[in-house]
C-alpha positions in Angstrom: -15.1 21.2 -16.5 -13.8 18.6 -19.0 -10.8 16.4 -18.2 -8.1 15.7 -20.9 -8.6 12.4 -22.7 -5.2 11.1 -21.6 -6.1 11.7 -17.9 -9.4 9.9 -18.3 -7.8 7.0 -20.0 -5.4 6.7 -17.1 -8.3 6.8 -14.7 -10.3 4.1 -16.3 -9.0 1.4 -14.0 -10.5 3.3 -11.1 -14.0 3.3 -12.7 -14.0 -0.5 -13.3 -15.9 -2.4 -10.6 -14.6 -5.8 -9.9 -16.6 -8.7 -8.5 -15.8 -9.1 -4.8 -14.5 -12.4 -3.7 -14.8 -11.6 0.0 -16.7 -8.9 1.8 -18.3 -8.1 5.2 -17.6 -6.3 8.4 -14.4 -6.7 10.4 -12.1 -5.3 13.1 -8.7 -3.8 12.9 -5.6 -3.8 15.2 -2.1 -2.5 14.5 1.4 -3.9 14.7 5.0 -3.6 13.5 7.2 -6.5 14.5 9.8 -6.3 11.7 9.5 -10.1 11.2 9.5 -11.7 7.7 5.9 -11.8 6.5 4.3 -15.2 6.4 3.3 -14.5 2.7 7.0 -14.0 2.0 7.6 -17.8 1.8 7.4 -19.7 -1.5 4.3 -21.8 -2.1 1.9 -19.8 0.1 -0.4 -18.8 -2.8 -0.8 -19.2 -6.5 0.9 -16.2 -8.0 0.8 -14.5 -11.4 3.6 -15.4 -13.9 6.7 -13.4 -13.1 5.6 -12.5 -9.6 7.2 -13.5 -6.4 6.2 -14.0 -2.7 6.2 -10.8 -0.6 9.6 -9.3 -0.6 11.7 -9.5 2.5 14.7 -7.4 3.4 18.0 -8.0 5.2 19.0 -6.2 8.5 20.1 -3.2 6.4 16.7 -2.9 4.7 18.0 -4.2 1.4 15.5 -6.5 -0.6 16.3 -10.2 -0.7 15.8 -12.6 -3.5 16.0 -15.8 -1.4 12.4 -16.3 -0.5 13.2 -19.3 1.7 15.6 -17.3 4.0 14.6 -17.8 7.6 13.0 -15.0 9.5 15.0 -12.7 11.7 12.5 -13.5 14.4 13.6 -17.1 14.3 17.4 -16.5 14.2 17.3 -15.9 10.4 18.4 -13.1 8.2 15.1 -11.8 6.6 12.9 -9.0 8.0 10.0 -6.8 7.0 11.0 -4.1 4.5 10.4 -0.5 5.6 8.4 0.4 2.5 5.7 -2.1 3.4 4.2 0.6 5.6 1.1 2.9 5.1 1.0 6.1 3.2 -1.8 8.6 2.3 -2.9 8.8 -1.3 -5.4 11.6 -0.6 -7.1 13.0 2.5 -9.6 10.2 2.4 -7.6 7.3 0.9 -4.5 5.5 2.1 -2.6 2.4 0.9 -0.8 -0.1 3.1 -0.4 -3.7 4.2 -1.9 -5.9 6.9 -1.9 -9.3 8.5 -5.3 -10.9 7.9 -7.6 -13.7 8.6 -10.8 -13.8 6.5 -13.7 -16.0 7.4 -14.2 -18.9 5.0 -10.7 -18.8 3.5 -7.2 -20.1 4.2 -3.8 -18.6 3.9 -3.6 -19.6 0.2 -6.6 -17.4 -0.5 -5.5 -14.5 1.7 -1.8 -14.1 0.8 -1.2 -11.1 -1.5 -5.0 -10.4 -1.9 -6.1 -6.8 -1.5 -9.0 -5.4 0.4 -10.7 -2.0 0.5 -11.5 -1.1 4.0 -14.0 1.6 4.9 -13.6 2.7 8.5 -16.8 2.9 10.5 -15.6 4.3 13.8 -13.0 6.6 15.4 -11.4 9.7 14.0 -10.8 7.9 10.7 -14.5 7.0 10.2 -15.6 7.4 6.6 -12.1 7.2 5.1 -10.9 4.3 3.0 -7.7 2.2 2.9 -6.7 -0.4 0.5 -4.4 -3.0 2.1 -2.6 -6.0 0.7 -2.5 -9.1 2.9 1.2 -9.8 3.4 1.0 -11.6 6.7 -1.3 -14.0 8.6 -1.4 -15.1 12.2 -2.8 -17.7 14.5 -3.5 -15.0 17.0 -5.9 -13.1 14.7 -9.7 -13.4 14.9 -12.1 -13.8 12.1 -12.2 -10.9 9.6 -9.4 -9.1 11.4 -7.0 -6.7 9.7 -3.8 -6.2 11.7 -2.6 -3.0 10.0 1.2 -2.8 9.6 2.3 0.6 10.9 5.7 1.5 12.5 5.2 2.0 16.2 2.0 -0.1 16.3 3.4 -2.6 18.8 5.6 -5.7 18.5 2.9 -8.1 19.4 4.1 -11.7 20.0 7.4 -11.3 18.2 10.1 -8.6 18.0 12.5 -8.5 15.1 13.0 -4.8 15.3 15.8 -5.0 17.9 17.8 -7.1 15.4 16.9 -5.1 12.3 17.0 -1.6 13.7 18.8 -1.9 17.0 15.7 -0.9 18.9 15.6 -1.5 22.7 13.1 -4.3 23.5 10.9 -1.7 25.2 11.8 1.2 23.0 8.7 1.5 20.8 5.9 1.7 23.4 3.7 -1.1 24.6 3.9 -4.6 23.3 0.3 -4.3 22.0 -0.6 -0.9 20.7 2.9 0.6 20.6 3.7 4.2 21.1 1.2 6.8 22.3 2.3 10.2 21.0 3.4 11.6 17.6 6.6 12.9 19.1 7.6 9.3 19.8 8.1 9.0 16.1 10.9 11.5 16.1 13.3 8.8 17.5 12.4 6.2 14.8 14.8 5.4 11.9 14.3 7.8 9.1 12.9 5.1 6.8 10.0 4.5 9.2 9.3 8.0 10.4 6.8 9.1 7.7 4.7 6.0 8.3 4.8 6.5 12.0 3.6 10.1 11.6 0.8 8.8 9.3 -0.8 7.1 12.3 -1.2 10.4 14.1 -2.0 12.5 11.1 -4.1 10.8 8.4 -5.2 8.0 10.7 -6.0 10.3 13.6 -4.5 7.9 16.1 -7.7 5.9 15.9 -7.7 2.9 18.2 -8.7 -0.3 16.5 -11.6 1.2 14.4 -14.2 -1.1 12.9 -14.5 -1.6 9.1 -16.5 -2.9 6.3 -14.4 -4.6 3.6 -14.4 -6.1 0.2 -11.7 -7.8 -1.9 -10.5 -5.7 -4.8 -7.8 -5.8 -7.5 -4.6 -4.5 -6.0 -3.3 -1.1 -7.0 0.0 -1.3 -8.9 1.5 1.1 -6.4 1.1 -1.5 -3.7 2.3 -4.5 -5.6 5.3 -2.5 -6.7 6.4 -2.5 -3.1 5.6 -6.0 -2.1 6.5 -7.6 -5.4 3.6 -10.0 -5.0 0.7 -10.4 -7.5 -1.9 -13.2 -7.2 -3.0 -15.2 -10.2 -6.6 -14.3 -10.9 -9.2 -16.6 -9.4 -12.7 -15.3 -8.4 -11.8 -11.8 -9.5 -9.4 -10.2 -12.0 -6.4 -9.5 -9.8 -4.3 -7.7 -12.4 -3.0 -4.6 -10.6 -4.7 -1.3 -11.5 -3.6 2.3 -11.7 -0.2 3.8 -11.7 2.8 1.9 -10.3 4.0 5.0 -8.3 1.7 7.1 -6.2 3.3 9.9 -4.2 2.3 10.7 -0.6 -0.7 13.0 -0.6 0.0 16.7 0.0 -2.3 19.7 0.4 -1.4 20.6 -3.2 -2.8 17.3 -4.5 -5.9 17.8 -2.3 -6.5 21.2 -4.0 -6.4 19.5 -7.5 -8.7 16.7 -6.4 -11.2 19.2 -4.8 -11.2 21.3 -8.0 -11.9 18.3 -10.2 -14.5 16.8 -7.9 -16.4 20.1 -7.9 -17.2 19.4 -11.6 -20.5 17.4 -11.7 -19.8 15.6 -15.0 -16.9 14.6 -17.2 -16.6 13.1 -20.7 -15.4 9.6 -20.4 -13.3 8.2 -23.2 -14.4 4.7 -24.2 -11.9 2.6 -26.1 -13.5 -0.1 -28.3 -11.8 -3.5 -27.9 -12.8 -4.4 -31.5 -11.3 -1.4 -33.3 -8.7 1.3 -32.9 -11.2 4.0 -32.7 -11.8 6.2 -29.6 -15.3 7.4 -28.8 -16.3 10.1 -26.4 -19.3 9.4 -24.3 -21.5 12.2 -23.1 -22.8 10.1 -20.2 -22.3 12.0 -16.9 -19.8 10.2 -14.6 -18.8 11.2 -11.1 -15.0 11.5 -10.8 -13.6 10.1 -7.6 -11.4 12.8 -5.9 -9.3 10.0 -4.4 -8.6 8.5 -7.8 -7.7 11.9 -9.2 -5.4 12.6 -6.3 -3.7 9.3 -6.9 -3.3 10.0 -10.6 -2.0 13.5 -10.1 1.4 12.1 -9.2 3.8 12.9 -12.1 7.1 11.4 -13.1 9.9 13.9 -12.8 11.8 14.5 -16.0 15.4 13.5 -16.4 17.6 16.0 -14.5 15.0 16.8 -11.9 15.1 15.3 -8.4 12.6 12.8 -7.2 10.8 13.5 -3.9 10.6 11.0 -1.0 8.7 7.8 -2.0 8.7 8.8 -5.6 9.6 6.3 -8.3 13.3 6.5 -9.5 13.8 3.4 -11.5 12.5 0.1 -12.9 11.9 -1.7 -16.2 10.6 0.8 -18.8 11.1 3.8 -16.5 12.3 6.9 -18.4 12.2 9.6 -15.7 14.8 11.0 -13.3 16.9 8.6 -11.3 18.3 11.4 -9.0 16.7 11.5 -5.5 16.3 14.7 -3.5 19.0 15.5 -1.0 19.4 12.9 1.8 17.5 10.2 -0.1 18.7 7.1 -2.0 17.1 5.4 -5.0 16.4 2.0 -3.4 15.6 -1.2 -5.5 12.3 -2.9 -4.7 11.8 -5.2 -7.6 12.7 -5.3 -11.4 9.8 -2.9 -12.1 10.1 -0.4 -9.3 12.7 1.5 -7.3 11.8 4.5 -5.1 13.5 7.3 -3.2 13.9 6.6 0.5 
Protein backbone atom coordinates (compact mmCIF):
# COMPACT_ATOMS: atom_id res chain seq x y z
CA UNK A 1 0.00 0.00 0.00
CA UNK A 2 1.36 3.41 -0.97
CA UNK A 3 0.46 6.56 0.96
CA UNK A 4 -0.36 9.80 -0.89
CA UNK A 5 2.58 12.17 -1.14
CA UNK A 6 0.69 14.92 0.69
CA UNK A 7 0.10 12.59 3.64
CA UNK A 8 3.75 11.55 3.74
CA UNK A 9 4.90 15.16 3.65
CA UNK A 10 2.66 15.92 6.61
CA UNK A 11 4.07 12.91 8.47
CA UNK A 12 7.73 13.79 7.94
CA UNK A 13 8.04 15.51 11.37
CA UNK A 14 7.16 12.22 13.01
CA UNK A 15 10.03 10.45 11.22
CA UNK A 16 12.64 12.97 12.30
CA UNK A 17 14.61 11.83 15.33
CA UNK A 18 15.78 14.64 17.58
CA UNK A 19 18.74 14.54 19.89
CA UNK A 20 17.52 13.98 23.43
CA UNK A 21 18.50 16.52 26.03
CA UNK A 22 17.31 14.39 28.95
CA UNK A 23 16.49 10.71 29.20
CA UNK A 24 16.34 7.94 31.76
CA UNK A 25 13.94 6.04 33.96
CA UNK A 26 11.39 7.70 36.18
CA UNK A 27 8.21 7.49 38.21
CA UNK A 28 4.74 8.93 37.76
CA UNK A 29 2.04 10.20 40.06
CA UNK A 30 -1.16 12.10 39.30
CA UNK A 31 -2.79 15.35 40.38
CA UNK A 32 -5.30 18.04 39.49
CA UNK A 33 -5.23 20.97 41.90
CA UNK A 34 -6.58 23.70 39.56
CA UNK A 35 -3.80 26.07 40.65
CA UNK A 36 -1.92 28.31 38.25
CA UNK A 37 1.03 26.35 36.84
CA UNK A 38 4.47 27.42 38.05
CA UNK A 39 5.60 27.70 34.41
CA UNK A 40 2.80 30.21 33.86
CA UNK A 41 4.86 33.02 35.37
CA UNK A 42 7.05 35.30 33.27
CA UNK A 43 10.79 34.64 33.25
CA UNK A 44 10.70 30.95 34.17
CA UNK A 45 12.35 29.82 30.91
CA UNK A 46 13.81 31.22 27.70
CA UNK A 47 10.95 31.07 25.21
CA UNK A 48 10.73 31.24 21.44
CA UNK A 49 9.91 34.57 19.86
CA UNK A 50 6.17 35.24 20.01
CA UNK A 51 5.58 32.59 22.66
CA UNK A 52 4.31 33.14 26.18
CA UNK A 53 4.42 31.38 29.55
CA UNK A 54 1.92 28.59 30.11
CA UNK A 55 -1.57 30.03 29.70
CA UNK A 56 -3.68 30.37 32.84
CA UNK A 57 -7.46 30.86 33.04
CA UNK A 58 -9.84 32.81 35.22
CA UNK A 59 -12.44 31.15 37.44
CA UNK A 60 -14.76 30.85 34.41
CA UNK A 61 -12.07 28.94 32.48
CA UNK A 62 -11.34 31.87 30.15
CA UNK A 63 -7.67 32.34 29.11
CA UNK A 64 -5.80 35.23 30.73
CA UNK A 65 -3.11 37.38 29.15
CA UNK A 66 -1.77 38.76 32.43
CA UNK A 67 0.96 36.23 33.13
CA UNK A 68 1.82 37.86 36.45
CA UNK A 69 -1.67 37.44 37.92
CA UNK A 70 -1.53 35.69 41.28
CA UNK A 71 -2.64 32.08 41.58
CA UNK A 72 -6.12 31.28 42.81
CA UNK A 73 -4.41 29.00 45.32
CA UNK A 74 -2.86 32.12 46.84
CA UNK A 75 -5.92 34.39 46.90
CA UNK A 76 -5.38 35.37 43.26
CA UNK A 77 -7.45 35.13 40.08
CA UNK A 78 -5.58 32.67 37.84
CA UNK A 79 -6.13 28.92 37.63
CA UNK A 80 -5.25 25.87 35.55
CA UNK A 81 -7.14 25.80 32.23
CA UNK A 82 -9.38 22.79 31.63
CA UNK A 83 -7.81 22.02 28.24
CA UNK A 84 -4.41 21.35 29.85
CA UNK A 85 -5.59 17.81 30.50
CA UNK A 86 -4.77 14.51 28.77
CA UNK A 87 -6.34 13.06 25.65
CA UNK A 88 -5.76 9.95 23.54
CA UNK A 89 -4.27 10.42 20.08
CA UNK A 90 -4.42 6.68 19.33
CA UNK A 91 -4.93 3.50 21.31
CA UNK A 92 -1.21 3.53 22.16
CA UNK A 93 -0.39 7.26 22.30
CA UNK A 94 -1.70 10.12 24.42
CA UNK A 95 -0.78 13.79 24.85
CA UNK A 96 -0.92 15.73 28.09
CA UNK A 97 0.80 17.85 30.70
CA UNK A 98 2.73 17.23 33.89
CA UNK A 99 4.59 18.72 36.82
CA UNK A 100 8.19 17.55 36.58
CA UNK A 101 11.54 17.46 38.29
CA UNK A 102 14.32 16.09 36.10
CA UNK A 103 17.70 15.12 37.53
CA UNK A 104 20.53 17.47 36.60
CA UNK A 105 18.26 20.34 35.59
CA UNK A 106 16.46 23.34 37.04
CA UNK A 107 13.06 24.90 36.53
CA UNK A 108 14.46 26.98 33.67
CA UNK A 109 15.36 23.79 31.78
CA UNK A 110 12.11 21.96 32.61
CA UNK A 111 9.44 24.58 31.99
CA UNK A 112 7.59 23.95 28.70
CA UNK A 113 9.94 21.14 27.65
CA UNK A 114 8.28 17.98 26.33
CA UNK A 115 9.06 14.39 27.23
CA UNK A 116 8.02 11.13 25.62
CA UNK A 117 7.11 8.65 28.33
CA UNK A 118 7.00 4.91 27.72
CA UNK A 119 5.08 3.21 30.49
CA UNK A 120 6.75 0.12 31.92
CA UNK A 121 4.19 -1.17 34.42
CA UNK A 122 0.47 -1.36 35.12
CA UNK A 123 -2.38 -1.68 32.64
CA UNK A 124 -0.80 1.06 30.53
CA UNK A 125 2.53 -0.76 30.09
CA UNK A 126 3.90 -0.44 26.55
CA UNK A 127 1.88 2.66 25.72
CA UNK A 128 3.44 6.08 25.18
CA UNK A 129 2.51 9.57 26.29
CA UNK A 130 4.08 12.89 25.35
CA UNK A 131 3.74 15.46 28.11
CA UNK A 132 4.74 19.09 28.37
CA UNK A 133 6.18 20.26 31.68
CA UNK A 134 3.84 23.05 32.73
CA UNK A 135 4.47 22.81 36.45
CA UNK A 136 7.19 21.96 38.96
CA UNK A 137 7.09 21.30 42.67
CA UNK A 138 9.28 21.06 45.73
CA UNK A 139 7.43 17.91 46.76
CA UNK A 140 8.48 16.00 43.63
CA UNK A 141 11.28 13.46 43.58
CA UNK A 142 14.02 13.11 40.97
CA UNK A 143 12.76 12.15 37.49
CA UNK A 144 9.16 12.30 38.64
CA UNK A 145 6.27 13.13 36.32
CA UNK A 146 3.14 14.21 38.19
CA UNK A 147 0.58 13.73 35.41
CA UNK A 148 -2.18 16.33 35.28
CA UNK A 149 -5.54 14.54 35.09
CA UNK A 150 -8.88 15.73 36.49
CA UNK A 151 -9.79 13.72 39.56
CA UNK A 152 -6.17 12.78 40.19
CA UNK A 153 -6.10 14.34 43.66
CA UNK A 154 -5.54 17.89 44.91
CA UNK A 155 -2.21 17.18 46.58
CA UNK A 156 -0.88 20.05 48.71
CA UNK A 157 -3.13 22.76 47.25
CA UNK A 158 -6.79 23.02 46.24
CA UNK A 159 -7.85 25.68 43.76
CA UNK A 160 -10.74 23.62 42.42
CA UNK A 161 -13.20 24.77 45.07
CA UNK A 162 -12.68 28.39 43.99
CA UNK A 163 -12.60 27.63 40.25
CA UNK A 164 -15.32 24.98 39.96
CA UNK A 165 -17.21 25.17 43.27
CA UNK A 166 -16.02 21.70 44.19
CA UNK A 167 -16.45 20.62 47.83
CA UNK A 168 -13.05 20.34 49.51
CA UNK A 169 -13.55 16.58 49.76
CA UNK A 170 -15.64 16.24 46.59
CA UNK A 171 -13.07 14.74 44.24
CA UNK A 172 -11.77 11.76 46.18
CA UNK A 173 -8.65 11.41 48.26
CA UNK A 174 -6.20 14.29 48.64
CA UNK A 175 -3.54 12.10 47.04
CA UNK A 176 -4.79 9.78 44.30
CA UNK A 177 -8.20 11.36 43.84
CA UNK A 178 -11.29 9.44 42.79
CA UNK A 179 -11.46 5.66 42.60
CA UNK A 180 -14.19 4.84 40.05
CA UNK A 181 -15.05 5.93 36.51
CA UNK A 182 -18.59 6.75 37.58
CA UNK A 183 -17.18 9.46 39.86
CA UNK A 184 -16.36 11.43 36.70
CA UNK A 185 -20.07 11.79 35.94
CA UNK A 186 -20.37 14.57 38.53
CA UNK A 187 -17.41 16.56 37.17
CA UNK A 188 -17.83 19.81 35.20
CA UNK A 189 -18.42 18.99 31.53
CA UNK A 190 -15.11 20.61 30.55
CA UNK A 191 -13.24 18.06 32.68
CA UNK A 192 -15.28 14.90 32.17
CA UNK A 193 -13.57 13.56 29.04
CA UNK A 194 -10.12 13.78 30.62
CA UNK A 195 -11.44 12.21 33.82
CA UNK A 196 -12.80 9.26 31.81
CA UNK A 197 -9.43 9.04 30.01
CA UNK A 198 -7.83 7.87 33.24
CA UNK A 199 -10.10 4.84 33.44
CA UNK A 200 -10.28 4.13 29.71
CA UNK A 201 -7.00 4.71 27.87
CA UNK A 202 -4.86 4.85 31.03
CA UNK A 203 -6.52 1.76 32.50
CA UNK A 204 -6.65 3.37 35.96
CA UNK A 205 -2.97 2.51 36.33
CA UNK A 206 -1.60 3.45 39.73
CA UNK A 207 1.64 5.45 39.41
CA UNK A 208 3.25 3.34 36.65
CA UNK A 209 6.99 3.47 36.01
CA UNK A 210 8.37 5.01 32.82
CA UNK A 211 11.37 5.45 30.64
CA UNK A 212 11.59 8.94 29.17
CA UNK A 213 13.42 11.18 26.75
CA UNK A 214 13.07 14.84 25.89
CA UNK A 215 11.57 15.48 22.45
CA UNK A 216 10.30 18.39 20.40
CA UNK A 217 6.77 19.27 21.51
CA UNK A 218 3.84 18.34 19.26
CA UNK A 219 2.12 21.48 17.98
CA UNK A 220 -1.19 20.13 19.30
CA UNK A 221 0.21 20.42 22.83
CA UNK A 222 1.77 23.87 22.52
CA UNK A 223 -1.45 25.14 20.93
CA UNK A 224 -3.14 24.48 24.27
CA UNK A 225 -0.42 25.76 26.60
CA UNK A 226 0.74 28.62 24.39
CA UNK A 227 4.31 27.95 25.53
CA UNK A 228 7.24 27.10 23.22
CA UNK A 229 10.83 27.00 24.43
CA UNK A 230 13.69 28.56 22.51
CA UNK A 231 15.84 25.77 21.10
CA UNK A 232 18.87 24.86 23.19
CA UNK A 233 20.25 21.30 23.17
CA UNK A 234 17.51 20.13 20.79
CA UNK A 235 15.40 21.76 18.10
CA UNK A 236 12.24 22.57 20.04
CA UNK A 237 10.20 23.80 17.09
CA UNK A 238 6.76 22.15 17.53
CA UNK A 239 6.12 19.22 15.17
CA UNK A 240 3.01 17.79 13.57
CA UNK A 241 -0.48 19.28 13.18
CA UNK A 242 -1.71 21.97 15.57
CA UNK A 243 -5.00 20.16 16.12
CA UNK A 244 -5.25 16.44 16.89
CA UNK A 245 -8.69 15.07 17.69
CA UNK A 246 -9.37 12.58 20.44
CA UNK A 247 -8.80 9.06 19.16
CA UNK A 248 -11.82 7.00 18.18
CA UNK A 249 -12.26 3.43 16.98
CA UNK A 250 -12.60 4.78 13.43
CA UNK A 251 -9.16 6.37 13.59
CA UNK A 252 -7.78 3.13 15.02
CA UNK A 253 -9.06 1.24 11.99
CA UNK A 254 -7.29 3.66 9.66
CA UNK A 255 -4.05 3.36 11.61
CA UNK A 256 -4.23 -0.43 11.70
CA UNK A 257 -4.87 -0.63 7.96
CA UNK A 258 -1.90 1.59 7.13
CA UNK A 259 0.38 -0.08 9.67
CA UNK A 260 -0.36 -3.43 8.02
CA UNK A 261 1.56 -2.25 4.97
CA UNK A 262 5.21 -3.18 5.41
CA UNK A 263 6.67 -0.41 3.24
CA UNK A 264 5.79 3.03 1.97
CA UNK A 265 7.31 5.50 -0.44
CA UNK A 266 8.73 8.44 1.47
CA UNK A 267 8.79 11.81 -0.23
CA UNK A 268 12.12 13.58 0.24
CA UNK A 269 12.16 17.33 -0.33
CA UNK A 270 15.55 18.71 -1.27
CA UNK A 271 16.50 21.84 0.66
CA UNK A 272 18.65 23.04 -2.25
CA UNK A 273 16.02 22.87 -4.96
CA UNK A 274 12.29 22.86 -5.50
CA UNK A 275 12.30 19.29 -6.81
CA UNK A 276 10.57 16.45 -5.02
CA UNK A 277 12.06 12.97 -5.18
CA UNK A 278 10.44 9.70 -4.21
CA UNK A 279 12.62 7.25 -2.32
CA UNK A 280 12.05 3.52 -2.67
CA UNK A 281 13.66 2.85 0.72
CA UNK A 282 11.25 0.85 2.91
CA UNK A 283 10.14 2.85 5.94
CA UNK A 284 7.92 1.62 8.75
CA UNK A 285 4.98 3.95 9.26
CA UNK A 286 4.02 4.57 12.88
CA UNK A 287 0.36 3.78 13.48
CA UNK A 288 0.32 6.40 16.23
CA UNK A 289 1.59 9.05 13.84
CA UNK A 290 -0.96 8.09 11.20
CA UNK A 291 -3.77 8.20 13.75
CA UNK A 292 -2.67 11.66 14.79
CA UNK A 293 -2.49 12.87 11.21
CA UNK A 294 -5.87 11.37 10.29
CA UNK A 295 -7.60 14.28 12.01
CA UNK A 296 -9.19 16.46 9.33
CA UNK A 297 -10.30 20.07 9.34
CA UNK A 298 -14.08 20.37 8.86
CA UNK A 299 -15.04 22.48 5.86
CA UNK A 300 -16.92 25.74 6.27
CA UNK A 301 -20.56 25.01 7.11
CA UNK A 302 -19.80 21.72 8.86
CA UNK A 303 -19.79 21.42 12.64
CA UNK A 304 -16.61 20.81 14.60
CA UNK A 305 -16.56 17.94 17.11
CA UNK A 306 -15.45 18.24 20.74
CA UNK A 307 -11.75 19.22 21.07
CA UNK A 308 -11.57 20.04 17.35
CA UNK A 309 -9.94 23.23 16.09
CA UNK A 310 -12.41 26.01 15.27
CA UNK A 311 -10.26 29.12 14.89
CA UNK A 312 -6.84 30.72 14.92
CA UNK A 313 -4.48 32.69 12.70
CA UNK A 314 -4.58 31.23 9.17
CA UNK A 315 -7.40 28.80 9.96
CA UNK A 316 -9.91 28.44 7.09
CA UNK A 317 -12.16 25.64 8.34
CA UNK A 318 -15.51 25.70 10.08
CA UNK A 319 -15.98 27.85 13.17
CA UNK A 320 -19.29 26.26 14.15
CA UNK A 321 -19.08 23.78 17.02
CA UNK A 322 -21.37 20.78 17.48
CA UNK A 323 -24.47 21.24 19.63
CA UNK A 324 -23.68 22.07 23.24
CA UNK A 325 -20.08 23.13 22.51
CA UNK A 326 -18.48 26.58 22.30
CA UNK A 327 -15.50 27.70 20.23
CA UNK A 328 -13.12 28.75 23.00
CA UNK A 329 -10.05 30.93 22.43
CA UNK A 330 -6.73 29.44 23.58
CA UNK A 331 -4.11 31.64 21.89
CA UNK A 332 -3.81 33.67 18.66
CA UNK A 333 -3.15 30.49 16.68
CA UNK A 334 -5.65 28.10 18.19
CA UNK A 335 -9.27 27.93 19.36
CA UNK A 336 -11.10 24.67 19.99
CA UNK A 337 -14.62 23.38 20.61
CA UNK A 338 -15.28 22.66 24.28
